[in-house]
NUFI-625694 format. One line per field, with one value per residue: residue number from 0; x, y, z of N, C-alpha, C in turn; chain. Coordinates in steps of 0.05 Angstrom, whole numbers, always signed. Layout:
% NUFI-625694
k	NUM;...
nu	X;...
nv	Y;...
nw	Z;...
cau	X;...
cav	Y;...
caw	Z;...
cu	X;...
cv	Y;...
cw	Z;...
c	A;...
% end
This chain:
% NUFI-625694
k	0;1;2;3;4;5;6;7;8;9;10;11;12;13;14;15;16;17;18;19;20;21;22;23;24;25;26;27;28;29;30;31;32;33;34;35;36;37;38;39;40;41;42;43;44;45;46;47;48;49;50;51;52;53;54;55;56;57;58;59;60;61;62;63;64;65;66;67;68;69;70;71;72;73;74;75;76;77;78;79;80;81;82;83;84;85;86;87;88;89;90;91;92;93;94;95;96;97;98;99;100;101;102;103;104;105;106;107;108;109;110;111;112;113;114;115;116;117;118;119;120;121;122;123;124;125;126;127;128;129;130;131;132;133;134;135;136;137;138;139;140;141;142;143;144;145;146;147;148;149;150;151;152;153;154;155;156;157;158;159;160;161;162;163;164;165;166;167;168;169;170;171;172;173;174;175;176;177;178;179;180;181;182;183;184;185;186;187;188;189;190;191;192;193;194;195;196;197;198;199;200;201;202;203;204;205;206;207;208;209;210;211;212;213;214;215;216;217;218;219;220;221;222;223;224;225;226;227;228;229;230;231;232;233;234;235;236;237;238;239;240;241;242;243;244;245;246;247;248;249;250;251;252;253;254;255;256;257;258;259;260;261;262;263;264;265;266;267;268;269;270;271;272;273;274
nu	-198;-206;-216;-258;-286;-328;-359;-359;-377;-382;-411;-464;-461;-453;-503;-521;-508;-540;-520;-505;-502;-479;-453;-442;-414;-369;-346;-348;-322;-318;-281;-253;-222;-202;-190;-141;-131;-178;-175;-128;-145;-185;-157;-136;-116;-156;-202;-201;-195;-157;-172;-170;-159;-188;-175;-196;-238;-286;-283;-225;-168;-123;-133;-125;-135;-112;-60;-61;-86;-61;-73;-64;-9;-13;-52;-28;+16;-9;-31;+16;+43;+10;+15;-24;-59;-70;-99;-95;-129;-120;-121;-85;-23;+1;+9;+62;+89;+85;+118;+160;+134;+98;+134;+157;+112;+101;+140;+123;+72;+17;+11;-26;-27;-61;-69;-112;-123;-156;-151;-108;-116;-109;-143;-194;-184;-177;-229;-264;-243;-232;-188;-155;-90;-52;-58;-7;+25;+3;+18;+72;+73;+62;+108;+149;+135;+143;+198;+216;+205;+152;+97;+51;-12;-56;-119;-157;-196;-248;-265;-289;-347;-350;-318;-269;-257;-238;-201;-147;-141;-147;-103;-60;-65;-58;-7;+22;+13;+39;+92;+101;+110;+71;+42;-4;-64;-130;-189;-246;-309;-344;-392;-457;-484;-542;-541;-487;-501;-539;-508;-466;-494;-512;-463;-448;-487;-471;-417;-414;-462;-482;-476;-514;-563;-543;-519;-563;-590;-551;-547;-598;-620;-601;-548;-503;-462;-482;-473;-447;-417;-382;-353;-328;-293;-261;-238;-208;-171;-145;-120;-85;-55;-27;+2;+36;+64;+46;+33;-12;-70;-60;-8;-8;-24;-28;+36;+93;+149;+214;+252;+313;+376;+400;+428;+403;+351;+331;+293;+244;+172;+138;+111;+44;-2;-56;-101
nv	+365;+312;+242;+224;+180;+155;+109;+100;+65;+89;+134;+133;+138;+192;+214;+203;+247;+285;+304;+313;+258;+260;+310;+335;+296;+295;+344;+359;+346;+311;+318;+285;+313;+302;+249;+218;+227;+208;+154;+138;+141;+103;+57;+45;-2;-18;-12;-35;-94;-108;-117;-126;-69;-41;+1;+47;+20;+42;+99;+130;+134;+160;+203;+264;+306;+289;+304;+356;+354;+314;+267;+213;+200;+206;+168;+120;+120;+113;+61;+32;+40;+13;-37;-57;-96;-80;-58;-29;-2;+30;+81;+120;+152;+178;+148;+132;+172;+159;+116;+101;+99;+57;+15;+12;-3;-53;-83;-97;-115;-143;-121;-103;-85;-60;-41;-8;-23;-26;-27;-11;+23;+85;+125;+108;+112;+168;+188;+160;+157;+208;+253;+216;+184;+162;+95;+75;+103;+85;+32;+39;+50;+0;-27;+2;-6;-61;-63;-45;-85;-93;-130;-122;-126;-127;-101;-114;-74;-30;-83;-64;-76;-86;-43;-47;-101;-133;-188;-175;-128;-145;-178;-142;-110;-147;-164;-116;-110;-155;-143;-101;-126;-145;-180;-209;-215;-193;-198;-156;-146;-90;-61;-33;+3;+35;+106;+107;+80;+112;+158;+135;+114;+161;+183;+143;+149;+197;+189;+138;+123;+80;+36;+35;+6;-46;-46;-37;-85;-121;-107;-112;-142;-122;-94;-121;-153;-208;-275;-312;-280;-254;-299;-314;-271;-274;-325;-316;-276;-302;-343;-313;-289;-334;-347;-302;-306;-290;-305;-346;-318;-317;-304;-251;-238;-204;-187;-191;-152;-173;-148;-117;-136;-89;-40;+11;+0;-22;-2;-9;-12;-56;-121;-131;-171;-196;-227
nw	-80;-69;-84;-138;-160;-210;-202;-147;-89;-41;-48;-31;+24;+32;+31;+82;+112;+92;+45;-24;-70;-119;-152;-105;-75;-106;-95;-42;+22;+83;+140;+193;+239;+289;+291;+301;+356;+380;+365;+392;+445;+443;+436;+485;+534;+571;+543;+494;+454;+418;+365;+293;+252;+198;+145;+95;+72;+60;+46;+16;+55;+40;+6;-32;+3;+50;+48;+65;+116;+145;+178;+180;+198;+254;+266;+248;+283;+333;+325;+317;+366;+400;+380;+346;+300;+231;+168;+103;+48;-13;-64;-66;-75;-34;+10;+12;+37;+90;+97;+132;+182;+171;+163;+214;+243;+220;+243;+292;+291;+253;+187;+133;+65;+10;-57;-101;-167;-222;-276;-332;-372;-396;-417;-400;-345;-339;-347;-314;-263;-237;-203;-179;-171;-229;-257;-266;-229;-182;-183;-178;-124;-103;-119;-92;-37;-34;-43;+5;+39;+52;+39;-14;-38;-96;-108;-159;-182;-202;-246;-305;-339;-410;-420;-395;-396;-437;-464;-477;-449;-395;-393;-400;-355;-312;-324;-315;-261;-241;-256;-223;-176;-142;-87;-90;-129;-134;-166;-177;-198;-225;-183;-172;-129;-97;-104;-124;-170;-199;-211;-240;-285;-308;-323;-360;-400;-421;-438;-462;-494;-524;-493;-453;-452;-450;-400;-368;-374;-354;-301;-282;-241;-194;-153;-169;-219;-261;-234;-267;-300;-264;-246;-293;-303;-256;-263;-310;-294;-252;-280;-313;-273;-253;-298;-302;-256;-206;-140;-100;-65;-9;-2;+0;+50;+114;+143;+187;+196;+211;+267;+256;+284;+314;+356;+355;+346;+390;+424;+401;+395;+439;+426;+439;+477;+443;+448
cau	-185;-213;-221;-286;-291;-356;-372;-353;-400;-385;-428;-489;-457;-456;-531;-526;-504;-557;-504;-511;-485;-467;-433;-434;-394;-344;-335;-349;-310;-320;-256;-254;-195;-193;-189;-118;-135;-200;-164;-109;-161;-200;-138;-128;-120;-181;-226;-198;-185;-136;-183;-159;-170;-187;-178;-200;-259;-308;-270;-196;-155;-100;-141;-107;-139;-95;-36;-66;-94;-40;-84;-54;+14;-22;-67;-9;+32;-25;-32;+43;+49;-6;+19;-51;-59;-87;-96;-101;-135;-118;-113;-68;+6;+10;+17;+91;+98;+85;+132;+175;+115;+88;+156;+159;+88;+103;+159;+111;+45;+10;+4;-34;-31;-71;-73;-133;-117;-175;-144;-85;-125;-107;-167;-215;-177;-182;-257;-280;-230;-220;-177;-138;-65;-54;-52;+22;+35;-6;+35;+97;+70;+65;+137;+164;+130;+157;+227;+221;+198;+123;+81;+28;-30;-72;-147;-161;-224;-266;-265;-313;-358;-351;-299;-243;-257;-229;-179;-122;-140;-142;-75;-42;-67;-46;+22;+33;+12;+60;+118;+105;+118;+48;+42;-29;-83;-157;-207;-273;-325;-359;-419;-470;-504;-556;-524;-467;-514;-551;-487;-452;-510;-511;-437;-449;-503;-456;-392;-417;-491;-488;-475;-534;-582;-528;-516;-590;-595;-532;-552;-627;-628;-590;-523;-480;-463;-489;-453;-432;-397;-362;-336;-311;-272;-244;-222;-188;-151;-128;-103;-64;-37;-10;+20;+56;+80;+36;+26;-40;-77;-51;+18;-12;-35;-11;+60;+108;+177;+232;+268;+341;+390;+416;+422;+386;+323;+325;+270;+220;+149;+135;+87;+25;-20;-80;-123
cav	+355;+285;+224;+227;+158;+155;+85;+95;+56;+106;+157;+131;+147;+221;+221;+201;+273;+302;+315;+302;+236;+265;+332;+340;+277;+302;+370;+364;+324;+314;+310;+281;+323;+291;+220;+206;+229;+189;+127;+133;+136;+78;+34;+40;-30;-24;-9;-48;-121;-113;-126;-115;-44;-39;+29;+50;+2;+58;+121;+127;+151;+175;+222;+288;+322;+279;+319;+380;+350;+297;+252;+185;+195;+202;+143;+99;+121;+100;+33;+21;+41;-8;-62;-66;-103;-63;-60;-4;-4;+57;+88;+143;+149;+193;+128;+130;+192;+147;+91;+95;+90;+31;-4;+8;-18;-80;-97;-104;-125;-150;-98;-111;-62;-66;-18;-13;-18;-42;-28;+6;+40;+113;+140;+100;+124;+197;+195;+146;+159;+235;+259;+194;+181;+144;+67;+71;+114;+67;+8;+47;+47;-29;-33;+15;-20;-87;-59;-39;-108;-94;-142;-106;-139;-109;-106;-107;-66;-50;-92;-50;-90;-75;-21;-55;-130;-148;-205;-161;-108;-160;-188;-120;-102;-167;-163;-93;-116;-174;-130;-84;-142;-149;-206;-222;-199;-202;-183;-149;-134;-66;-63;-7;+6;+61;+129;+105;+71;+135;+175;+120;+113;+187;+184;+125;+161;+218;+180;+113;+118;+54;+14;+39;-17;-70;-44;-41;-114;-135;-100;-111;-156;-110;-79;-137;-166;-237;-293;-325;-260;-251;-323;-314;-252;-285;-346;-305;-262;-321;-357;-294;-286;-357;-344;-282;-313;-279;-328;-347;-294;-317;-291;-222;-234;-186;-199;-176;-149;-177;-125;-122;-136;-65;-26;+34;-9;-38;+10;-12;-19;-84;-135;-135;-194;-187;-244
caw	-56;-63;-106;-146;-179;-218;-193;-119;-73;-18;-53;-16;+52;+32;+37;+111;+123;+76;+24;-50;-77;-145;-152;-77;-68;-120;-88;-13;+38;+112;+152;+222;+245;+315;+289;+315;+385;+387;+362;+413;+469;+440;+437;+512;+541;+586;+526;+467;+456;+398;+339;+269;+243;+168;+135;+66;+63;+50;+31;+16;+76;+28;-14;-33;+27;+72;+46;+80;+144;+157;+200;+181;+215;+282;+267;+247;+307;+354;+320;+322;+395;+414;+366;+338;+271;+214;+139;+88;+19;-22;-91;-64;-72;-10;+31;+13;+56;+116;+94;+156;+202;+163;+168;+243;+252;+211;+260;+318;+288;+225;+171;+106;+47;-17;-74;-120;-195;-237;-305;-339;-395;-387;-425;-381;-319;-339;-347;-293;-236;-233;-176;-169;-186;-251;-251;-265;-204;-160;-185;-166;-95;-98;-123;-71;-12;-36;-40;+33;+55;+59;+18;-22;-58;-113;-112;-187;-179;-212;-274;-316;-362;-437;-422;-385;-392;-460;-456;-479;-427;-371;-394;-396;-327;-295;-330;-302;-232;-235;-259;-199;-153;-123;-74;-98;-145;-129;-184;-167;-219;-218;-172;-173;-107;-98;-101;-145;-195;-214;-221;-261;-309;-320;-337;-383;-421;-434;-451;-477;-495;-536;-473;-432;-451;-441;-370;-355;-374;-337;-272;-278;-216;-169;-153;-177;-245;-258;-223;-289;-310;-243;-246;-317;-299;-236;-275;-329;-279;-237;-300;-320;-250;-252;-321;-297;-232;-181;-123;-89;-49;+18;-1;+6;+77;+131;+153;+206;+188;+234;+275;+253;+309;+316;+381;+350;+344;+414;+438;+385;+411;+447;+417;+460;+475;+430;+455
cu	-191;-216;-251;-293;-321;-372;-371;-378;-403;-403;-453;-485;-458;-484;-538;-524;-520;-541;-510;-492;-472;-446;-424;-412;-367;-331;-334;-337;-312;-295;-259;-226;-185;-191;-165;-121;-156;-190;-146;-123;-175;-182;-128;-134;-146;-205;-225;-185;-165;-147;-170;-174;-166;-193;-180;-222;-284;-297;-240;-184;-131;-109;-123;-111;-121;-68;-37;-70;-76;-51;-72;-29;+6;-36;-47;+9;+17;-27;-6;+48;+34;-3;-7;-51;-78;-81;-105;-107;-135;-114;-92;-39;+17;+17;+47;+103;+102;+100;+147;+157;+104;+109;+159;+136;+91;+124;+147;+83;+40;-1;-3;-40;-41;-75;-94;-124;-134;-167;-121;-92;-126;-131;-191;-209;-184;-212;-272;-269;-217;-210;-158;-111;-69;-49;-22;+34;+27;+11;+63;+97;+74;+95;+154;+160;+144;+187;+235;+210;+169;+108;+57;+13;-44;-100;-152;-191;-226;-258;-291;-323;-359;-332;-271;-240;-248;-205;-152;-119;-134;-113;-56;-42;-53;-16;+35;+34;+34;+88;+123;+112;+95;+49;+17;-45;-111;-176;-234;-288;-341;-386;-431;-492;-519;-538;-503;-481;-524;-530;-471;-468;-512;-485;-437;-465;-488;-432;-395;-447;-499;-487;-497;-552;-568;-524;-542;-597;-577;-538;-582;-635;-617;-564;-500;-484;-471;-466;-435;-410;-375;-343;-318;-288;-252;-226;-200;-165;-133;-110;-80;-45;-17;+11;+43;+70;+71;+24;-3;-44;-65;-22;+16;-23;-17;+13;+74;+137;+195;+248;+297;+355;+410;+409;+402;+356;+314;+300;+245;+197;+146;+109;+68;+8;-46;-105;-124
cv	+325;+268;+225;+205;+157;+132;+81;+88;+73;+130;+157;+142;+178;+229;+219;+228;+294;+317;+300;+280;+239;+286;+339;+322;+284;+327;+376;+340;+331;+302;+308;+288;+312;+261;+207;+205;+209;+160;+120;+127;+109;+54;+29;+12;-37;-22;-26;-75;-128;-123;-112;-89;-42;-11;+29;+32;+16;+81;+119;+146;+166;+191;+247;+305;+314;+294;+345;+375;+331;+282;+224;+181;+190;+176;+119;+97;+107;+70;+19;+19;+20;-35;-74;-73;-86;-68;-34;-12;+25;+58;+110;+137;+163;+173;+126;+151;+179;+120;+83;+85;+62;+9;-9;-9;-48;-96;-108;-116;-132;-126;-109;-87;-73;-40;-25;-4;-36;-46;-9;+24;+69;+130;+133;+112;+154;+204;+183;+149;+187;+239;+238;+194;+160;+115;+62;+80;+96;+42;+14;+45;+17;-37;-22;+0;-47;-84;-53;-62;-110;-106;-125;-121;-118;-119;-96;-99;-36;-59;-82;-64;-74;-51;-28;-85;-146;-165;-191;-140;-122;-169;-165;-111;-121;-168;-140;-97;-135;-160;-111;-99;-147;-177;-222;-204;-211;-186;-179;-134;-110;-73;-35;-6;+33;+84;+129;+97;+94;+152;+161;+119;+139;+191;+167;+136;+183;+208;+155;+106;+91;+31;+15;+15;-43;-70;-48;-70;-128;-131;-98;-123;-143;-97;-95;-150;-195;-254;-305;-306;-257;-275;-323;-295;-263;-307;-335;-291;-281;-337;-339;-290;-309;-356;-324;-285;-300;-303;-326;-324;-294;-306;-262;-217;-216;-201;-180;-175;-154;-152;-132;-120;-113;-50;-3;+26;-23;-27;+8;-20;-49;-96;-140;-160;-184;-203;-249
cw	-51;-88;-113;-167;-185;-205;-162;-103;-48;-23;-36;+13;+54;+39;+67;+125;+108;+55;-2;-58;-104;-144;-124;-68;-81;-109;-58;+2;+67;+124;+182;+233;+272;+315;+303;+345;+395;+385;+385;+439;+467;+443;+466;+521;+555;+568;+501;+470;+433;+371;+316;+261;+213;+160;+105;+55;+54;+33;+35;+37;+65;+3;-12;-8;+50;+71;+62;+110;+159;+182;+202;+197;+244;+286;+267;+272;+330;+350;+325;+351;+410;+400;+356;+308;+255;+184;+126;+59;+9;-52;-90;-61;-47;+13;+33;+32;+84;+116;+119;+178;+196;+169;+198;+253;+244;+227;+285;+315;+259;+210;+143;+89;+21;-32;-95;-148;-211;-266;-309;-362;-386;-394;-406;-353;-318;-335;-323;-265;-232;-205;-165;-184;-208;-242;-248;-239;-180;-160;-175;-136;-88;-99;-100;-44;-12;-32;-11;+51;+64;+35;+11;-44;-74;-114;-140;-189;-187;-240;-286;-341;-388;-441;-413;-383;-416;-452;-457;-457;-400;-370;-388;-367;-308;-299;-315;-272;-224;-236;-235;-174;-133;-112;-81;-115;-141;-146;-171;-189;-208;-206;-168;-152;-111;-91;-122;-171;-212;-226;-243;-287;-323;-335;-362;-406;-436;-450;-469;-480;-507;-517;-452;-430;-442;-411;-356;-354;-354;-308;-266;-251;-191;-174;-166;-205;-241;-249;-245;-299;-289;-243;-270;-313;-278;-247;-293;-314;-264;-256;-308;-298;-248;-275;-316;-270;-207;-165;-114;-70;-21;+21;+5;+33;+93;+141;+172;+196;+213;+241;+272;+281;+310;+342;+378;+350;+370;+428;+421;+402;+416;+436;+440;+456;+465;+438;+485
c	A;A;A;A;A;A;A;A;A;A;A;A;A;A;A;A;A;A;A;A;A;A;A;A;A;A;A;A;A;A;A;A;A;A;A;A;A;A;A;A;A;A;A;A;A;A;A;A;A;A;A;A;A;A;A;A;A;A;A;A;A;A;A;A;A;A;A;A;A;A;A;A;A;A;A;A;A;A;A;A;A;A;A;A;A;A;A;A;A;A;A;A;A;A;A;A;A;A;A;A;A;A;A;A;A;A;A;A;A;A;A;A;A;A;A;A;A;A;A;A;A;A;A;A;A;A;A;A;A;A;A;A;A;A;A;A;A;A;A;A;A;A;A;A;A;A;A;A;A;A;A;A;A;A;A;A;A;A;A;A;A;A;A;A;A;A;A;A;A;A;A;A;A;A;A;A;A;A;A;A;A;A;A;A;A;A;A;A;A;A;A;A;A;A;A;A;A;A;A;A;A;A;A;A;A;A;A;A;A;A;A;A;A;A;A;A;A;A;A;A;A;A;A;A;A;A;A;A;A;A;A;A;A;A;A;A;A;A;A;A;A;A;A;A;A;A;A;A;A;A;A;A;A;A;A;A;A;A;A;A;A;A;A;A;A;A;A;A;A;A;A;A;A;A;A
% end
């Protein structure tokens, strides 16, 4: 019922509820079924100043379980009705179910959508991102959103050292992102925080034992790859993005869709003063 990416930094948060960050994270999910109602109350003008709401920054709000619980329509409705700016980061194709709500919200406030696609290697995807839609299906989301006037950027994350960082792999991934019509691409190298680090290294020992020592050296100083490596990947991706015609990152900033001059849309939610 959920995404179970081997590297997911959200694994650590499972321990806050005394749940296991390994198999427990892969098989147990906590659902806040009253989230839409709580949000609607929180957005009341006397309590809320209109700050940006970022969703998907820890766990994906469009995991497969959302198909059963259907919490996002209520959340998006509340944000739309209060004209509150928001953004969504997801690996899930289920976001397209809510395309009409996203379009309505984008007419009255700033909406930013990003899809996470770190690589297009299908074998790597199958082993390291179980439970997620394929990279191709995620890029279809980017394409569909763009066709409906909603800019969608791609967080190229994670770039996996020694498994997804060969020049030809980076080129293929950026090319596919460009062909999907992404408004921007932002690379992010794999980071291994506590909780995720232990589970990832266990996976690595099983699937790629020859890389264990290289990873131990690369991540010897903490959760992040060395600065020189991160800069190299960023430079390569930015050069490829320019080659394939993907504009600078600010093109992927949240945008508002103009309301067409049609009587049927005259009752669209009013833009509220946010400051």
